[in-house]
C-alpha positions in Angstrom: 58.7 141.8 39.7 58.6 140.0 36.4 61.0 142.0 34.2 59.1 141.1 31.1 55.7 142.3 32.2 56.3 144.6 35.1 53.8 142.7 37.1 54.6 140.9 40.4 56.3 137.6 40.0 53.8 135.0 41.1 54.9 131.6 39.7 57.0 130.7 42.8 55.8 131.0 46.4 59.3 130.3 47.7 62.8 129.7 46.4 66.0 128.7 48.2 69.3 128.7 46.5 72.5 127.2 47.9 76.0 128.1 46.8 79.5 129.1 47.9 79.4 132.9 47.5 76.7 134.7 49.4 76.7 137.8 47.3 76.3 135.7 44.1 73.7 133.4 45.6 71.7 136.4 46.7 71.8 138.1 43.3 71.0 134.8 41.5 68.1 134.0 43.9 66.5 137.4 43.0 66.9 136.7 39.3 65.7 133.1 39.6 62.6 134.1 41.5 61.6 136.6 38.8 62.1 133.9 36.2 59.4 131.7 37.7 59.1 128.3 36.1 62.2 128.9 33.9 64.3 129.2 37.0 64.8 125.4 37.4 66.6 124.9 34.1 68.6 128.1 34.5 69.9 127.1 38.0 70.8 123.6 36.7 73.1 125.4 34.2 74.9 127.4 36.9 78.1 125.9 38.4 78.0 125.3 42.1 74.4 126.4 42.6 71.4 124.4 43.7 67.8 125.2 44.3 64.6 124.1 46.1 61.3 125.8 45.2 57.7 125.8 46.1 55.4 126.9 43.3 52.3 129.0 43.8 50.2 125.9 43.4 52.0 124.2 46.2 54.2 121.7 44.2 57.9 121.5 45.0 60.9 121.0 42.8 64.6 120.8 43.5 67.7 120.8 41.2 69.6 117.6 40.7 72.3 118.3 43.3 70.2 119.9 46.0 70.2 116.5 47.9 73.8 117.2 48.9 72.6 120.0 51.2 69.9 118.0 53.0 70.8 115.8 55.9 69.8 112.2 55.4 
């Protein structure tokens, strides 16, 4: 749910967060998904947290350090 409107969060179709503490990553993933398009900038500001997302229009984005978690 979008906390600002009370409507379902629809900007992102999928969001994956990677970090070191499962509890924190789970809580942050919920918050980031609700943020929609603002999530990318917010995750970039978090220490030791990276993200990969698919928007509702099908485009994808990843934070600057996400490549460290993808096998080459």
